[in-house]
Every structure is written in C-alpha cells, then in structure tokens.
KEGUFI-151469 format. One line per 5 residues: number of its first residue (from 1); their letters; for each residue x, y negated, z of N, C-alpha, C. Coordinates in pm, whole numbers, plus 50000, padded with zeros to 5 digits. Atoms other than C-alpha are relative to their C-alpha. Layout:
N
NUM) A) X Y Z X Y Z X Y Z ~ ...
This chain:
391
1) MKTLT) 49915 50124 49981 54776 84428 16136 50073 50022 50109 ~ 49919 50001 49885 54883 84523 16492 50103 50116 49944 ~ 49895 49873 50044 55047 84870 16334 50120 49923 49935 ~ 49926 50059 50111 55213 84648 16079 50113 49910 50109 ~ 49966 50049 49921 55336 84426 16350 50126 50073 50120
6) YWILW) 49916 49938 49915 55476 84690 16584 50116 50092 49901 ~ 49878 49956 50079 55657 84843 16281 50117 49913 49978 ~ 49915 50117 50014 55833 84509 16221 50096 49979 50108 ~ 49905 50018 49871 55950 84493 16584 50084 50137 50033 ~ 49929 49852 50041 56052 84856 16544 50150 49985 49895
11) ALIVT) 49887 50064 50121 56286 84740 16259 50093 49951 50038 ~ 49916 50095 49960 56416 84475 16422 50103 50057 50149 ~ 49905 49962 49859 56533 84669 16762 50074 50079 49931 ~ 49919 49915 50051 56663 84946 16533 50115 49943 49962 ~ 49886 50077 50055 56882 84713 16337 50096 49888 50091
16) SCQSK) 49918 50054 49860 57004 84502 16671 50065 50114 50027 ~ 49910 49891 49919 57129 84851 16821 50067 50033 49863 ~ 49911 49954 50095 57279 84965 16480 50124 49886 49971 ~ 49897 50106 50017 57461 84620 16444 50084 50001 50139 ~ 49920 49997 49872 57571 84647 16845 50109 50129 49988
21) NDQTK) 49927 49866 49998 57682 85017 16755 50136 49965 49900 ~ 49884 50044 50103 57906 84880 16445 50090 49908 50086 ~ 49907 50117 49965 58026 84583 16645 50124 50114 50082 ~ 49911 49898 49924 58143 84856 16917 50107 50106 49942 ~ 49904 49919 50056 58284 85077 16675 50132 49950 49954
26) NNQSQ) 49874 50070 50004 58494 84804 16532 50106 49943 50096 ~ 49910 50018 49886 58623 84694 16851 50104 50139 50048 ~ 49916 49870 49960 58719 85045 16952 50103 50026 49904 ~ 49907 49950 50095 58882 85079 16620 50156 49875 50018 ~ 49875 50083 49959 59066 84746 16680 50113 50025 50118
31) NQSTQ) 49910 49963 49867 59174 84861 17030 50096 50137 49966 ~ 49941 49888 50014 59271 85205 16898 50117 49967 49903 ~ 49880 50035 50069 59503 85028 16626 50119 49903 50055 ~ 49894 50057 49906 59646 84791 16872 50110 50084 50072 ~ 49928 49929 49895 59719 85066 17116 50112 50095 49882
36) KKEVE) 49921 49926 50079 59865 85276 16827 50138 49925 49968 ~ 49897 50077 50011 60076 84982 16735 50138 50002 50107 ~ 49933 50027 49875 60191 84942 17089 50067 50128 50003 ~ 49925 49866 49994 60303 85313 17101 50106 50014 49891 ~ 49872 49974 50073 60480 85315 16780 50100 49889 50031
41) EDEQP) 49906 50061 49986 60681 85028 16887 50078 50032 50122 ~ 49928 49956 49862 60760 85195 17259 50081 50110 49948 ~ 49940 49877 50060 60834 85510 17033 50131 49991 49892 ~ 49885 50019 50088 61090 85325 16843 50132 50029 50042 ~ 49846 49985 49958 61453 85451 16863 50059 49882 50070
46) EYVKA) 49919 50120 49904 61691 85265 17116 50065 49918 49947 ~ 49884 50084 50098 61924 85172 16839 49912 49884 49914 ~ 50114 50094 50097 61620 85018 16657 49961 49864 50066 ~ 50031 50089 49879 61542 84831 16973 50112 49872 50007 ~ 49892 50040 49976 61870 84745 17011 50038 49883 49896
51) ITQDK) 49957 50101 50117 61931 84572 16673 49870 49901 49986 ~ 50128 50147 49959 61579 84369 16721 50067 49934 50072 ~ 49980 50083 49914 61691 84223 17019 50173 49927 49955 ~ 49902 50079 50008 62056 84129 16892 49985 49914 49842 ~ 50036 50087 50113 61907 83985 16577 49914 49879 50046
56) MKATL) 50054 50072 49923 61655 83797 16786 50118 49898 50064 ~ 49901 50093 49932 61958 83655 17006 50085 49944 49912 ~ 49927 50062 50106 62153 83579 16713 49933 49879 49954 ~ 50062 50096 50056 61885 83362 16602 49957 49884 50095 ~ 50033 50096 49887 61806 83179 16964 50158 49954 49991
61) RDYCE) 49887 50060 49977 62178 83140 17008 50050 49908 49858 ~ 49996 50071 50096 62205 82975 16669 49912 49860 50012 ~ 50122 50133 49984 61902 82731 16722 50072 49931 50117 ~ 49909 50129 49920 62081 82581 17046 50093 49982 49978 ~ 49835 50052 50006 62442 82585 16953 49952 49872 49866
66) KLNNE) 50006 50107 50115 62306 82372 16629 49946 49865 50065 ~ 50043 50121 49937 62089 82131 16857 50089 49944 50107 ~ 49854 50065 49928 62404 82090 17087 50083 49935 49920 ~ 49951 50070 50091 62569 81974 16763 49955 49910 49960 ~ 50072 50100 50072 62332 81749 16692 49974 50003 49855
71) AYEAA) 50016 49903 50144 62250 81965 16361 49863 50004 49992 ~ 50151 49983 49968 61860 81913 16428 49981 50078 49861 ~ 50099 49930 50114 61749 81988 16065 50060 50142 49988 ~ 49971 49878 50022 61966 82284 16046 49953 50102 50092 ~ 50054 49907 49894 61872 82420 16384 49848 50062 49961
76) IRDNF) 50140 49980 50032 61511 82408 16234 49995 50081 49889 ~ 50002 49924 50127 61571 82515 15898 50065 50144 49991 ~ 49910 49867 50002 61827 82810 15966 49928 50122 50052 ~ 50056 49905 49851 61611 82983 16250 49832 49999 49992 ~ 50146 50017 50025 61259 82922 16141 49921 50042 49901
81) SPKVG) 50078 49959 50130 61002 83102 15924 49924 49874 49917 ~ 50089 50074 50048 60870 82934 15645 49841 49935 50025 ~ 50115 50033 49990 60541 82923 15778 50008 50014 50178 ~ 49990 50015 49832 60520 82816 16209 49871 50000 50031 ~ 50155 49992 49960 60167 82917 16351 50014 49878 50118
86) QYIGM) 50016 50160 49904 60275 82637 16655 50165 50036 50041 ~ 49885 50023 49921 60591 82471 16762 49990 49908 50102 ~ 50036 50086 49900 60531 82328 17091 49829 49972 50009 ~ 50108 50046 50018 60248 82111 17054 49936 50003 49854 ~ 50019 50003 50158 60251 82132 16642 49926 50137 49951
91) RNVTP) 50063 49857 50071 60017 82402 16465 50009 50003 49885 ~ 49952 49997 50171 60060 82528 16126 50058 49892 49948 ~ 49958 50093 50068 60351 82358 16025 50113 50062 49938 ~ 49870 49978 50071 60673 82386 15829 50115 49981 50071 ~ 49890 50064 49924 61025 82369 15920 50032 49876 49990
96) AQIAA) 49984 50181 50031 61048 82030 15736 49918 49926 50107 ~ 50099 50138 49885 60769 81890 15984 50068 50025 50095 ~ 49957 50002 49866 60924 82036 16265 50160 49931 50032 ~ 49896 50047 49989 61272 81921 16196 50020 49851 50000 ~ 50048 50165 49995 61135 81562 16122 49994 49979 50140
101) EVNRF) 50023 50046 49869 60996 81562 16466 50115 50015 50091 ~ 49904 49982 49921 61273 81725 16640 50114 49881 50003 ~ 49891 50118 50048 61538 81463 16483 49948 49881 50047 ~ 50031 50103 49974 61320 81183 16548 49995 49991 50146 ~ 49959 49992 49847 61309 81291 16937 50085 50003 50056
106) LSTKK) 49889 49981 49919 61617 81405 17012 50117 49898 49952 ~ 49895 50059 50058 61827 81170 16778 50031 49871 50086 ~ 50007 50109 49901 61745 80887 17055 50077 50063 50134 ~ 49971 49948 49851 61895 81136 17334 50174 50023 49976 ~ 49844 49925 49986 62248 81184 17458 50073 50100 50076
111) QVNYQ) 49987 49873 49918 62418 81483 17597 49909 50115 49982 ~ 50069 49918 50007 62178 81695 17443 50051 50152 50045 ~ 49939 49852 49979 62206 82066 17587 49896 50099 49990 ~ 50126 49903 50017 61969 82356 17503 50092 50133 50005 ~ 49943 49883 49982 62065 82698 17639 49890 50132 50060
116) VDLDK) 50092 49919 49994 61872 83023 17652 50052 50086 50083 ~ 49951 49905 49912 61906 83281 17936 49973 50162 49916 ~ 50014 49832 50062 61956 83606 17688 49995 50100 50057 ~ 49992 49888 49894 62022 83808 17985 49837 50031 50029 ~ 50141 49977 49960 61655 83769 18061 49916 50011 49856
121) LKVKG) 50100 49956 50071 61522 83817 17718 49939 50125 50018 ~ 50125 49851 50005 61199 84047 17687 49933 50032 49861 ~ 50064 49989 50160 61101 84197 17355 49887 50112 50017 ~ 50113 49892 50011 60804 84387 17239 49970 50001 49858 ~ 50023 50001 50149 60803 84474 16873 50062 49843 49975
126) YLAKV) 49976 50139 50027 60820 84082 16715 49965 49906 50088 ~ 50043 50107 49894 60708 83915 17031 50139 49992 50112 ~ 49935 50012 49894 60946 83804 17279 49975 49891 50122 ~ 50005 50131 49875 60982 83564 17601 50158 49989 50067 ~ 49865 50039 49928 61298 83388 17733 49995 49880 50075
131) PLSFS) 49979 50136 49934 61396 83114 17973 50083 49938 49918 ~ 49913 50091 50058 61535 82824 17818 50003 49884 50109 ~ 49917 50139 49923 61720 82530 17987 50017 49903 49917 ~ 49972 50077 50078 61722 82223 17818 50016 49829 50078 ~ 49979 50116 49923 61862 81870 17930 50051 49893 49881
136) WRGYY) 49925 50137 50038 61974 81510 17814 50027 49904 50102 ~ 49933 50098 49894 62125 81219 17965 49875 49935 50089 ~ 50131 50058 49957 61847 81126 18215 49874 50112 50041 ~ 50125 49886 50023 61626 81466 18190 50062 50155 50030 ~ 49955 49846 49969 61675 81834 18315 49835 50085 49972
141) AKVLL) 50118 49898 49969 61385 82129 18257 50052 50126 49977 ~ 50004 49908 50060 61352 82456 18215 49864 50102 50019 ~ 50144 49914 50018 61058 82687 18091 50029 50133 49954 ~ 50008 49859 50041 60940 83008 17964 49994 49992 49881 ~ 50062 50005 50146 60943 83039 17591 49923 50138 49947
146) ELSFD) 50073 49902 50028 60675 83267 17430 50027 50008 49867 ~ 49971 50012 50142 60786 83357 17073 49956 50133 49911 ~ 50061 49879 50050 60705 83548 16793 50096 49975 49859 ~ 49939 50032 50102 60941 83636 16468 49931 50059 49904 ~ 50019 49935 50103 60914 83741 16122 50059 50098 49978
151) ANYKI) 49940 49868 50031 61010 84051 15947 50166 49946 49980 ~ 49873 50032 49984 61356 83844 15911 50066 49958 50088 ~ 49967 50035 49874 61381 83769 16261 49998 49811 50012 ~ 50012 50113 49992 61292 83401 16208 49900 49964 50087 ~ 50059 50007 49893 61098 83239 16462 49865 49936 49917
156) AFYKE) 50161 50089 50027 60708 83178 16373 49905 49979 50119 ~ 50052 50049 49905 60574 83094 16691 50099 49983 50159 ~ 49914 50037 49866 60720 82887 16984 49919 49935 50096 ~ 50089 50062 49900 60554 82789 17285 50070 50018 50155 ~ 49940 50024 49866 60670 82662 17613 49885 50035 50137
161) AKVFD) 50119 49942 49916 60439 82881 17820 50000 49973 50156 ~ 49992 50029 49843 60548 82781 18178 50130 49924 50020 ~ 49867 50076 49952 60759 82526 18352 50090 50079 50147 ~ 49946 49962 49889 61009 82659 18593 50037 49912 50091 ~ 49917 50098 49940 61186 82380 18694 50020 49853 49925
166) KAVVT) 50000 50127 50056 61196 81972 18630 50115 49931 50080 ~ 49876 50063 49950 61476 81729 18678 49918 49910 50158 ~ 50031 50077 49870 61420 81552 19055 50065 49832 49981 ~ 49931 50140 49982 61614 81246 18945 49954 49944 49883 ~ 50019 50058 50159 61495 80979 18671 50082 49890 50025
171) FVQRE) 49901 50105 50013 61738 80735 18563 50036 49931 49850 ~ 49989 50056 50114 61819 80500 18275 50172 49982 49983 ~ 49862 50027 50043 62192 80525 18132 50062 49847 49965 ~ 49970 50160 50043 62340 80156 18134 50150 49981 49954 ~ 49842 49996 50081 62642 80075 17891 50042 49842 49987
176) FSESY) 49927 50123 50068 62880 79788 17833 50131 50005 49958 ~ 49859 49986 50105 63164 79739 17581 50005 49887 49964 ~ 49968 50113 50059 63322 79434 17509 50142 49969 49981 ~ 49866 50044 49991 63667 79333 17397 50035 49852 49991 ~ 49961 50181 50017 63858 78974 17367 49974 49943 49868
181) KGCEP) 50037 50091 50105 63715 78790 17099 49979 50092 49889 ~ 50044 49875 50090 63567 79125 16939 50129 50084 49907 ~ 49907 49926 50063 63897 79279 16856 49985 50168 50004 ~ 50024 49860 50029 63916 79675 16749 50045 50023 50144 ~ 49957 49924 49884 63938 79878 17114 50127 50056 49944
186) HSNGC) 49893 49914 50003 64304 80036 17129 50067 49952 49853 ~ 49920 50044 50120 64432 79827 16824 50118 49885 50078 ~ 49909 50089 49962 64743 79618 16870 49983 49852 50055 ~ 50015 50122 49913 64697 79320 17126 49872 49985 50040 ~ 50144 50022 49978 64356 79397 17175 49975 50046 50167
191) VHYTL) 50034 50003 49847 64224 79379 17545 49835 50055 49979 ~ 50120 49980 49975 63888 79568 17624 49958 50077 50124 ~ 50044 49953 49869 63667 79704 17875 49879 50056 49943 ~ 50114 49986 50034 63375 79944 17862 49976 50083 50145 ~ 50067 49956 49884 63144 80050 18144 49872 50084 49978
196) SYPEI) 50118 49919 50000 62895 80327 18169 49909 50052 50147 ~ 50056 49978 49845 62682 80409 18480 49852 50043 49966 ~ 50100 49976 49973 62332 80585 18578 49920 49878 50103 ~ 50050 50075 49923 62105 80323 18694 49834 50075 50064 ~ 50129 49888 49967 61848 80545 18933 49864 49919 49987
201) IKAPA) 50135 50051 49951 61484 80509 18927 49921 50047 50098 ~ 50102 49913 49898 61351 80755 19110 50083 50116 50037 ~ 49911 49922 49925 61529 80986 19345 49929 50050 50140 ~ 50032 49977 49872 61427 81201 19661 50088 49934 50113 ~ 49908 50068 49901 61509 81051 19978 50144 50079 50065
206) YLIDK) 49845 49918 49940 61780 81307 20084 50095 50005 49883 ~ 49877 50016 50083 61956 81234 19763 50041 49836 49984 ~ 49946 50128 50065 61939 80858 19667 50108 49932 50090 ~ 49925 50076 49966 62159 80737 19904 50151 50045 49953 ~ 49875 49933 50051 62446 80979 19766 50005 49961 49849
211) LPKKP) 50006 50018 50124 62371 80873 19399 50051 49855 49961 ~ 49941 50099 50013 62532 80583 19214 49888 49892 50015 ~ 50055 50098 49997 62448 80250 19253 50031 49901 49894 ~ 50002 50100 50106 62401 79952 19025 50136 49906 50037 ~ 49884 50039 49952 62760 79795 19024 49964 49851 50070
216) TTYGS) 50022 50144 49984 62785 79470 19199 50150 49914 49988 ~ 49842 50041 50024 63185 79426 19132 49994 50076 49868 ~ 49962 49936 50104 63348 79551 18821 50120 50022 50003 ~ 49841 49938 50017 63669 79726 18680 50018 50116 50076 ~ 49966 49899 49983 63786 80042 18759 50016 50033 50158
221) PAMGV) 49995 49995 49860 63729 80163 19120 50149 50031 50038 ~ 49863 49935 49977 64101 80308 19109 50120 49877 49959 ~ 49891 50102 50035 64263 79968 19037 50001 49873 50103 ~ 49966 50094 49884 64212 79767 19371 49934 49864 49964 ~ 50034 50162 50014 64169 79393 19317 49919 49988 49893
226) IHKIT) 50083 50063 50151 64032 79390 18942 49872 50085 50037 ~ 50116 49919 49982 63739 79639 19105 49933 49843 50055 ~ 50089 50076 49936 63627 79310 19284 49945 49865 49889 ~ 50054 50067 50100 63547 79109 18985 49841 49977 49973 ~ 50137 50006 49986 63166 78997 18969 49935 50009 49861
231) SPEAV) 50057 49948 50112 63081 79066 18616 50070 50068 49891 ~ 49927 49914 50117 63200 79285 18301 50032 49913 49915 ~ 49925 50105 50110 63253 78977 18083 50163 49985 50076 ~ 49908 50070 49950 63494 78857 18347 50155 50092 50002 ~ 49860 49883 49995 63720 79174 18351 50039 49985 49853
236) VDTLH) 49951 50002 50096 63770 79126 18002 50088 49849 49992 ~ 49922 50136 49995 63912 78754 18041 50110 50025 50090 ~ 49917 49956 49926 64109 78878 18346 50105 50092 49919 ~ 49881 49914 50076 64284 79155 18177 50094 49933 49870 ~ 49950 50091 50105 64320 78914 17873 50128 49899 50046
241) HWFSK) 49919 50072 49956 64499 78678 18091 50132 50062 50072 ~ 49876 49914 49937 64723 78930 18267 50079 50034 49877 ~ 49978 49951 50118 64785 79075 17923 50113 49903 49917 ~ 49924 50096 50065 64922 78734 17800 50137 49947 50055 ~ 49899 49999 49913 65154 78704 18073 50126 50086 50002
246) HSIGN) 49876 49911 50006 65355 79033 18030 49988 50062 49855 ~ 49983 49914 50122 65506 79181 17737 49987 50147 50002 ~ 50011 49863 49984 65437 79543 17833 49897 50056 49905 ~ 50108 49942 50077 65253 79750 17595 49923 49925 49880 ~ 50049 50081 50092 65054 79652 17293 49857 49980 50001
251) NWWIE) 50160 50024 50002 64698 79663 17430 49997 50040 50167 ~ 50068 49984 49858 64541 79664 17786 49851 50046 50002 ~ 50147 49954 50015 64206 79836 17834 49966 50053 50158 ~ 50065 49936 49902 63980 79967 18117 49886 50068 49932 ~ 50108 49943 50031 63731 80245 18069 49955 50075 50102
256) DATSL) 50072 49965 49890 63489 80354 18310 49849 50062 49976 ~ 50123 49903 50029 63201 80636 18264 49976 50065 50101 ~ 50067 49918 49907 62987 80748 18537 49887 50081 49925 ~ 50093 49941 50064 62742 81015 18438 49926 50111 50112 ~ 50077 49878 49916 62488 81242 18592 49917 50098 49938
261) TETKY) 50050 49847 50101 62351 81591 18508 49952 50066 50130 ~ 50036 49931 49919 62122 81813 18647 50007 50154 49950 ~ 50019 49874 50009 62102 82227 18665 49877 50023 50064 ~ 50103 49929 49916 61882 82456 18816 50013 49958 50130 ~ 49980 49989 49856 62039 82415 19163 50070 49871 50050
266) LVTVE) 49897 50143 49948 62248 82081 19145 49971 49896 49923 ~ 50004 50119 50042 62251 81738 19079 50155 49950 50015 ~ 49840 50047 50003 62642 81624 18959 49998 49839 49947 ~ 49959 50130 50041 62785 81291 18940 50161 50001 50000 ~ 49822 50008 50086 63111 81231 18737 50033 49892 49978
271) NNSSW) 49939 50116 50026 63330 80959 18725 50149 50014 49941 ~ 49853 50030 50063 63619 80923 18463 50009 49829 49964 ~ 49929 50153 50031 63826 80617 18451 50135 50010 49939 ~ 49899 49967 50061 64085 80545 18245 50066 49856 49985 ~ 49974 50098 49985 64307 80253 18221 50186 49970 49952
276) FVGQA) 49829 50035 50008 64664 80093 18067 49986 49834 50015 ~ 49972 50144 49950 64759 79772 18204 50137 49983 49982 ~ 49840 50043 50007 65143 79776 18097 50077 50116 50057 ~ 49895 49893 49957 65251 80081 18267 50061 50102 49894 ~ 49958 49903 50105 65445 80373 18111 49880 50066 49891
281) RPETF) 50087 49892 50054 65142 80576 18000 49823 49985 50042 ~ 50149 50034 49962 64743 80531 18044 50001 50118 50105 ~ 49997 49919 49881 64645 80669 18394 49870 50018 49991 ~ 50143 49930 49986 64318 80876 18437 49975 50028 50137 ~ 50049 49975 49905 64094 80919 18725 49874 50098 49992
286) VQIDH) 50130 49924 49977 63834 81180 18793 49931 50021 50152 ~ 50074 49950 49864 63564 81235 19074 49885 50073 49954 ~ 50110 49921 50014 63313 81493 19080 49909 50037 50123 ~ 50084 49954 49885 63056 81552 19325 49852 50084 49960 ~ 50138 49890 50009 62768 81832 19325 49922 49981 50118
291) YDKFT) 50070 49992 49911 62506 81825 19522 49862 50093 49990 ~ 50103 49929 50043 62226 82061 19631 49884 49942 49943 ~ 50110 50081 50086 61935 81949 19411 49860 50040 50108 ~ 50105 49996 49931 61677 82054 19675 50024 49977 50160 ~ 49970 50027 49868 61869 81978 20013 50075 49850 49990
296) GKKIE) 49922 50093 50005 62106 81676 19887 50143 50043 50106 ~ 49889 49920 49956 62385 81897 20075 50132 49975 49882 ~ 49873 49962 50090 62728 81849 19901 50073 50103 49981 ~ 49937 49879 50031 62888 82135 19755 50119 49986 49945 ~ 49837 49990 50042 63233 82201 19777 50042 50132 49955
301) LADLL) 49982 49873 50040 63421 82452 19616 50003 50130 50058 ~ 50018 49899 49885 63470 82668 19944 49830 50047 49989 ~ 50127 49987 49967 63088 82662 19923 49954 50139 49891 ~ 50030 49896 50133 63095 82892 19591 50045 50150 50040 ~ 49900 49867 49994 63332 83187 19750 49958 50014 50142
306) IDDSL) 49997 49890 49851 63310 83440 20051 50108 49889 50089 ~ 49951 50067 49903 63437 83298 20380 50152 50007 49999 ~ 49829 50008 49993 63833 83210 20387 50059 50092 49896 ~ 49957 49981 50105 63881 83277 20043 50079 49934 49926 ~ 49943 50094 50081 63998 82969 19916 50135 50013 49979
311) EDFEQ) 49838 49975 49994 64375 83045 19929 49995 50102 49898 ~ 50002 49913 50096 64296 83342 19723 49963 49946 49852 ~ 50033 50081 50112 64136 83123 19462 50091 49870 49932 ~ 49900 50075 50025 64381 82906 19459 50143 50070 49943 ~ 49888 49932 50059 64655 83174 19386 49948 50052 49851
316) VAFQT) 50086 49963 50166 64405 83299 19081 50033 49863 49909 ~ 49969 50164 50080 64429 82903 18954 50105 50015 49944 ~ 49839 50002 50037 64807 82920 18967 50045 50070 49897 ~ 49932 49909 50098 64835 83226 18780 49940 49968 49880 ~ 50078 50039 50126 64568 83117 18532 50078 49928 49936
321) VMGEK) 49901 50103 50079 64785 82785 18472 50090 50026 49959 ~ 49841 50010 50041 65108 82901 18460 50018 50157 49917 ~ 49977 49872 50095 65083 83268 18288 50104 50073 50046 ~ 49888 49891 49948 65401 83443 18269 50109 49936 50073 ~ 49908 50077 49916 65574 83164 18446 49954 50011 50151
326) EGDET) 50060 50022 49843 65374 83222 18788 50094 50047 50082 ~ 49922 49988 49906 65673 83332 18945 50053 49880 50016 ~ 49946 50127 49996 65797 82965 18928 49961 49942 50147 ~ 50011 50023 49860 65834 82903 19310 49997 49839 50011 ~ 49984 50142 49975 65910 82490 19279 49854 50004 49934
331) CRDIF) 50198 50046 50024 65530 82468 19078 49917 50063 50099 ~ 50096 49904 49914 65389 82716 19307 50005 49885 50123 ~ 49971 50094 49898 65516 82469 19579 49910 49885 50007 ~ 50044 50082 50025 65366 82178 19438 49845 50011 49952 ~ 50110 49968 50062 65056 82338 19293 49872 49967 50116
336) YLSNA) 50109 50035 49884 64710 82223 19479 49857 50030 49921 ~ 50150 49973 50066 64313 82270 19396 49958 49861 49997 ~ 50064 50125 50009 64184 81966 19266 49851 50021 50056 ~ 50171 50012 49975 63824 81845 19431 49924 49974 49902 ~ 50100 50067 50133 63688 81729 19098 49999 50151 49924
341) FRILD) 49987 49887 50081 63566 82067 18930 49839 50017 49940 ~ 50124 49976 50057 63318 82147 18710 49952 50151 49987 ~ 50045 49865 50043 63095 82474 18673 49938 50027 49887 ~ 50015 49993 50129 63085 82586 18329 49944 50154 49988 ~ 50047 49881 50055 62942 82895 18156 50142 50092 50021
346) AGIQL) 49882 49881 50044 63322 83076 18120 50062 49964 50130 ~ 49917 49937 49844 63446 82994 18462 49983 49787 50083 ~ 49996 50109 49919 63535 82684 18708 50128 49921 49920 ~ 49876 50087 50037 63711 82391 18566 50031 49896 50085 ~ 49955 50105 49889 63943 82211 18764 50049 49883 49946
351) CYSYA) 49979 50111 50075 63999 81870 18666 50102 49875 50089 ~ 49892 50086 49948 64309 81635 18752 50027 49880 49963 ~ 49938 50114 50019 64386 81301 18794 50124 49958 49940 ~ 49846 50025 50037 64693 81133 18658 49996 49843 50022 ~ 49975 50132 49996 64789 80829 18793 50119 49968 50122
356) IGLPK) 49873 50008 49896 65092 80667 19016 49966 50017 50141 ~ 49976 49997 49872 65113 80755 19353 49911 50132 50011 ~ 50063 49878 49977 64900 81076 19292 50113 50100 49983 ~ 49921 49851 50015 65077 81458 19349 49969 50038 49831 ~ 50027 49963 50132 65130 81583 19026 50061 50159 50004
361) PCLPN) 49985 49847 50015 65112 81972 18996 50062 50034 49846 ~ 49945 49950 50099 65267 82184 18764 49871 50041 49880 ~ 50127 50004 50136 64988 82156 18446 50077 50019 49857 ~ 49932 49993 50141 65179 82285 18149 49888 49994 49882 ~ 50116 50017 50107 64853 82270 17939 49895 49918 50000
366) GYEVI) 50080 50096 50001 64699 81962 18025 49930 49972 50147 ~ 50055 50023 49838 64497 81818 18340 49879 50075 49987 ~ 50125 49941 49986 64178 82041 18307 50054 50132 49967 ~ 49936 49836 50019 64229 82416 18363 49856 50063 50038 ~ 50089 49956 49984 63958 82663 18318 50041 50139 50088
371) VPYEK) 49988 49895 49922 63967 82967 18580 49856 50091 49968 ~ 50131 49924 50066 63728 83227 18422 49937 50070 50143 ~ 50067 49950 49903 63494 83395 18646 50039 50159 50023 ~ 50002 49844 49979 63587 83743 18568 50133 50034 50098 ~ 49900 49987 49942 63931 83661 18724 49980 49981 50170
376) FKYII) 50021 49971 49849 63788 83622 19096 49853 49977 50065 ~ 50126 49938 49953 63445 83750 19085 50001 50093 50116 ~ 49980 49898 49867 63564 83980 19382 49974 49878 50142 ~ 50012 50078 49885 63563 83653 19614 49875 49895 49966 ~ 50124 50070 50032 63223 83489 19481 49894 50060 50079
381) RKDGL) 50124 49948 49907 62939 83465 19711 49875 50059 49916 ~ 50132 49969 50104 62644 83688 19621 49906 49944 50036 ~ 50160 50063 50008 62380 83481 19774 50048 49828 49998 ~ 49956 50150 50048 62578 83147 19613 49934 49975 49877 ~ 50060 50039 50099 62524 82948 19345 50047 50072 49849
386) LKDKI) 49921 49958 50098 62768 83160 19125 49929 50143 50012 ~ 50041 49875 50010 62584 83485 19189 49972 50055 49899 ~ 50061 49952 50113 62463 83547 18853 50137 50013 49900 ~ 49871 50000 50092 62842 83524 18729 50047 50133 50059 ~ 49907 49913 49969 62907 83845 18942 49943 50122 49910
391) R) 50052 49854 50081 62858 84178 18705 50063 50131 50001
C-alpha cells in the first residue's frame, strides 16, 4: 500500500514538473516571438517606416480637423477601425457607438479645438504615442495618447495614458441677446444688443484680478456714456430711443463678446466689440491680453522676441502687409504694430481696431494680418513661448 502511495506521489511530481517545463517553454516561445516581431519591425526599411508614420499622421490630422469642424460622426467613422478595443473609458466598441458618445459630449461645447503634436509622434510597428491638446470654452487639457492602428491605419485603440496639463481657470460663458420687439438683427429698422462674457468660477490668486469681471454696467466699453447703463435690456431701449430720433442708417446695434482661452503656457482674454449707431460705417474694437499661466505676468509682443528687436519685427510686419508696395513711404510712416495679437500655428496675427479717432494704418487686405514665423524666426527668443517655432 505504501509502495502504491509513493508511486502516485512520484507521478504527481513528474506531471507538475512537466507542466512547469511546458509553461516555461511556452513563455520562452512567446518571448522569442515578440522579440522576433520587434526585430522585424526595427529592421523595416526606413521608407516603410516613413510611409507608416505618414499614414498615421494623416489619420490623426483628419480626426482632429473634423472634430474642430463639428463633424463628429465623420471624425470617428473615417478614422477608426470597425472594432475598437478601447476609446478612453469605453471598451470593445464600434465607431457608431463612439460617434454617438462623442456627439453627445462635444455638441454642447463651443470653440472645440483638438490638436496633435505630430512632431512628437513616436511609432513602433502599429503602436504609437503622441501628445494631444484639446480645449473648448471653459476647459483646456493636454494628454499623452497611446494608440494602435489596424492594417488600414485606422485607430483600433485610443487611451489617454497621461495628463500633462490642465486648465487653471474654470468659468461659465454667459450670453445675452435681445432685439427691440424681437426684430431680426441687422434687418431694416432693427435695434439689437448682444453680450457674451466669461463668468469666472475659479482661478489662481495671481490671475483672478486680471480676468474679466461680471458686468455691473452694459454697452460697449468703447462707447463712453452708453457703457454706464445698468441692465442689458436697458441698452436696447436706449438704442431704440436714439435711433427713433435720428434718420441716419437703417439699423443700430452693439455686439460685445469677451472670450477666455488657455494653452500650454498662456491664459488669453479677448474682447471684440462692434457697433453701428448712425456713423458712416460700423466701428470695431479689439483688445487681446495674454497672461503667463503659471505666474500671471502679462505677455507683450516684445516678450516673444530677443531684446531690442521689436523694430525689426515691425519692418517684417509692414513688408508682409504691403507686399510689392513696401516702398510706399507714406504708408510706412503711419504703420504701427497693434497691441492686440493672436499666437497662431501659422504666425503672429496682428489685430487692428477701426473706430473714429483711432489711427488708421495702411492695411490693404483687412484689419487682421498674419506675420509667418518663418519671416522673423531669427529674432524669436530661444527660451521664449515661441521657441518651438524655430526650426
């Protein structure tokens, strides 16, 4: 009996060892297979790797562009695999399911903007990592995407693996729009007033005093006395009262919009006002203030450039505006740099106001001018906000 027991124990030990050996062999086989695949990927010709990256970039670029154009269904349908293992928190889903959720979430947002940093795209076979910045009115974030693509270079796995940056300001965009007795804005005989501004909910102490406050008076800031009216409804009544006493123009109106946006380094407040109250043509006023996101310091145009180079930038801007007519000395004498500027992907956009009493520079192509980075990269600060624009 003891002999039989020993034989059974011995058989169990042998079987266990054999199982462990088989498992070890399987693991070794899998590791060898993975290593072989990695070697094969590393040994791919450079032109194959380049084609792979280009196709992935095209997919990501199309995805972001369609989201930015509010084509949410197309953004998913055209760029995702028929079966997606993961999309953020959703698992094992179809493009239709993803599109429904994206549409539900983003359709309520305004100023949606998605941007992938394709210069930092890292690819290994069908796997990729790339930084993604996304924002909408009242929110900004930057994350690291982990992706996998199918054989057609459609996205089969989409995960926000790491958060790099988040918005420091929380706000709700408030809006008011009213016309006299419900008339159609800009129609003959109609008076209307629209107002939009961010109501700050939360912001760092070093920024809070520099951000827009909830209005206590209404009307356009550039219009003097009408800005002292104490309710938005009263602006409409006041405008109509003035309009009824004057025969100049077919309609009177004021439109006043203030927006707040965040990027990786900046919080930007932009006010655009326009009004028509009987003058020869509508007047416009633009003010744009940029603040360092982490210190609250106001960022001027000169802060983006090397020391004592603002005059050089002005000359480049004038040449960009005038083109072949840059020799026009009269225009050169009255040209000036606007304090209102936007930092765009393509360059610095100078924005000029048009109002009675303001200087009128020679601007043959409108009141917004983009100065491409390529034209002034030699004076961009290497340690400044535009350092990534130096190639």
